[in-house]
C-alpha positions as CSV (number, residue, x, y, z in Angstrom):
1,M,85.8,46.8,-123.6
2,A,85.2,43.3,-125.0
3,N,87.8,41.0,-124.9
4,M,90.6,40.2,-127.7
5,L,92.0,37.8,-129.0
6,K,95.4,37.2,-130.5
7,I,95.9,34.6,-132.8
8,K,99.2,33.8,-134.2
9,L,99.3,31.3,-137.7
10,V,102.6,28.8,-136.6
11,K,102.2,26.0,-139.5
12,S,102.3,26.4,-143.2
13,T,98.7,26.0,-144.9
14,I,100.1,23.9,-147.8
15,A,99.5,20.3,-147.1
16,S,95.8,21.4,-145.3
17,K,92.2,21.2,-146.7
18,P,90.9,23.8,-148.8
19,N,88.3,24.5,-146.2
20,H,91.1,25.1,-144.4
21,R,93.3,27.5,-145.8
22,K,90.4,29.6,-146.4
23,N,88.9,29.5,-143.2
24,V,93.0,30.3,-142.5
25,E,93.1,33.4,-144.4
26,A,89.6,34.6,-143.6
27,L,90.8,35.4,-139.7
28,G,93.8,37.1,-141.4
29,L,96.2,35.3,-141.2
30,R,98.4,35.2,-144.0
31,K,102.3,34.3,-143.4
32,I,104.0,32.6,-140.5
33,G,104.7,33.9,-137.5
34,Q,101.8,36.7,-138.9
35,V,99.8,37.7,-135.9
36,V,96.7,39.3,-135.1
37,E,93.9,40.2,-132.5
38,K,90.3,39.3,-132.9
39,E,87.9,40.0,-130.7
40,D,86.4,37.0,-128.8
41,N,83.4,36.4,-129.5
42,P,81.6,32.3,-131.2
43,Q,82.1,33.0,-134.4
44,M,85.6,33.7,-134.3
45,R,85.8,31.0,-131.5
46,G,84.1,28.7,-134.1
47,M,86.8,29.7,-137.3
48,I,89.1,29.4,-134.3
49,R,88.9,25.9,-133.5
50,K,88.5,24.1,-137.1
51,V,92.2,25.0,-137.6
52,E,93.5,25.4,-133.6
53,H,96.1,22.9,-135.2
54,L,97.8,25.6,-137.4
55,L,97.6,28.3,-134.4
56,E,98.5,29.2,-131.5
57,V,95.9,31.3,-130.0
58,E,95.8,34.2,-126.7
59,E,93.8,36.2,-124.7
60,I,94.3,39.0,-124.0
């Protein structure tokens, strides 16, 4: 099984750039406090890096 990442939205996307909002939504996050688990791969890491100021990420 591949490594997984637990991604939690901790800040609002209201004042964010439109591209950042779309990126957060593409990660599957809609509400503050929502957590999703995604596979750890370069594509996910790149998406997370763009909006890391809005997220908490934990390796599981």
